[in-house]
N, C-alpha and C positions, 0 to 999 in steps of 0.2 A: 295712730289708731291701726290698732289689731284687726288682722283681715282672716276668718276662716274660710277657708277652702277646701273641695274635693273631701267631703266629710261624706265619710261610710259610716254606717248604721249595722250593728251585730244583735238581732235580738236571738235570745235562746243559746247563749254560749257561754261553759261553765268559766270559774275565776282561772283555773291552771290555761284554757284556749285565750283568755283574757292577756293574759300577761307575756303570752306568745307572740301578740299584735305588735305590731312595729310604731315604735314612737313613746314619747317622755312621757310620762306621766307627772300628775302633782307630789303626788308623796315620793315618789324619785329625785323629781326635780330641788324638792325643796330639803331635800338629805343630801343634795348634791354643792360639794363646795372646790370650787377648781377644778372641776372632775372626778374630784373624787368620792364616793357616795359612803356616806356616815354607814353603819350597820345600823337597824332597828333593835332595841330590845325587846323583846314580847315580852310586857307585863299582864297580871292576871287583868287587867282593865282592858288591855287589847283584846286580851281572847273573850273577855265579857261581850266587849262592844263586837267581834265579830262572829260569836254566836248568836248573839242579838239580829244582827243583821242577816246571818242566814236561816233562823227562825222564821221570819218575817218575808226574806226576798227570797230566799233557797233550800229550802227545806230539806232536799236530800242532799246537800254538802255538809250537812249539821253532824258532828259527831256528838250520838246521844250518850257514850258514855264519859265524855269528858265531865270531871268532878265538878266543874261550874255549868253544868248544863241547865239544873233546877233553879238556880239562881237568875242566871239568861232568860231563862223563860217565864219568870215571873217578870221581867224587865219589859220581854216581849208582848207580855199580857196588858202591862201596862199601856204601850203605844198602840196595839191594835184598840185598845177600849179609844183611845184619843182618835184614831182615824175613823172609827165607825163603819160606817157601810162604805165609804170612802174607797177602802182601801181594795175594795173588790173591780175598780176601775184603773187601779194604779198598775202601772207596766214593770214588774220589780228588774233591777240589772241591767239596762240594758247598756249597752258599748259601743263605742265610735272610735274611729281614728280621722285622723285630718291633718290638713297643713295650717299651719299658722305663718303669719309675715309682717314683720312692720320695716315700711320701706324696702331698704336689699336685702335682710334676712328674714330667713326661712326658716321653720323648725317642726318635724312631725311630731303628734302628740297623741294623745288616746285617753279617757277616760271612763270610769265603769258607774254610770248611776248607781243611786239606789231605787228610788223609783221615777216615772217619769208622769208625770196628769198630759197627753198625748196634745199638744199644740197649748197648752198654759201654762207650767210651772214642774220645774226640776225640785225633789226633795232631796234630801242627805238628812241622813240619820245617826246623832251620835249620842255615845252615853261616857258619862262622865260623874269622877268622884270631886268635880269643883262645883262650887259654889258662887263663884265669880264666872259667871257664864261671857260675859263680854270682854273679859281678859283672856279665857282660855282661845277664844276663835281668834281673838288678834296674835296669839301664843301658837296657836297654830295655823295660822292661817287660813280656815276655814273660808272667808269671804273669796281667797283667790278660788280655791278647790272650786267653788258652786257655781262663781262667775264662769269660768271656764266647760266647767259641764253644761250650761244654760246656753251658752252661745255653741256648744257641739250637738244640742238639743232642739235650738232654736224657738225656744221658750222667752215669753217677754217676764217671768216673773221666775224667782228662786227661792227657796224657803230653806233654812236647816231646822230642824226638826230634834232637839236636844231632849236627854231625860237624864235629870240631877240628881244624882241617886241621895245628896246628902238633902237634899231640899225637896225629894219624894213628889216631883211633877215633872210634868213636857214644860217646854222652853222652845217660843217659835219667833226666829228672829228672819226678818224678809232681807237679803240680799239683792244689791243692786244689778240688775240684767241686764240694763239700758244701755250701759256707759261701751263704748269702744276702746276706751283705755283701760288698761291695770297694769300698775307700778311692777309686779311681780313678774305677770307674765313678759313684758317689754323686757325688763333686765334681764331675764331668763335665754327670752329668744337673740337676742345680742350675743348673751355668755354663750350659750350652746349650740345655736343655731346656724346655718351656713349662708355663705353670701351669692343672692343669686344673680348672674352675671349676663346682661339684657347687651343684644348684637347693637 
């Protein structure tokens, strides 16, 4: 069983401030093998996803001169239509730090949600060029990411909101946020955590 403790919430901080927070993130751990982080290649798809995310959750951070902006704006419009009036009560870009432990191992972590429906659900937005959504979720480890976010936010529900470009539609996938076990995080705590010594 993984225990989350000393959770600290940060509202209204920008992404650069979030990056300075102490703790391991899901993306950092996913690309970390034996202590060496693999460099992430910034593809057009990643840029589009970041732009859509920014348009929906952090408009001041968006580079409106980016050649991909207009295209990203059209995708953001589709997602806004999907959310409807609900988007007005969602809290965007909430950040957290915490300590998570598994038996005698402890690791400092952080996370930044796309949207929080206070006390109810954690929502994470993804943009993809894939048609096989289940394979994408498995390959990218999105369930592990959202499980972690839901534990930080203390929400009983968690949902991936995925826009598939080739399918031209929004697909919603619920992630199990109730379980206290997660193989990805258990392995990372053992690999990169510290051992707590008790007297």
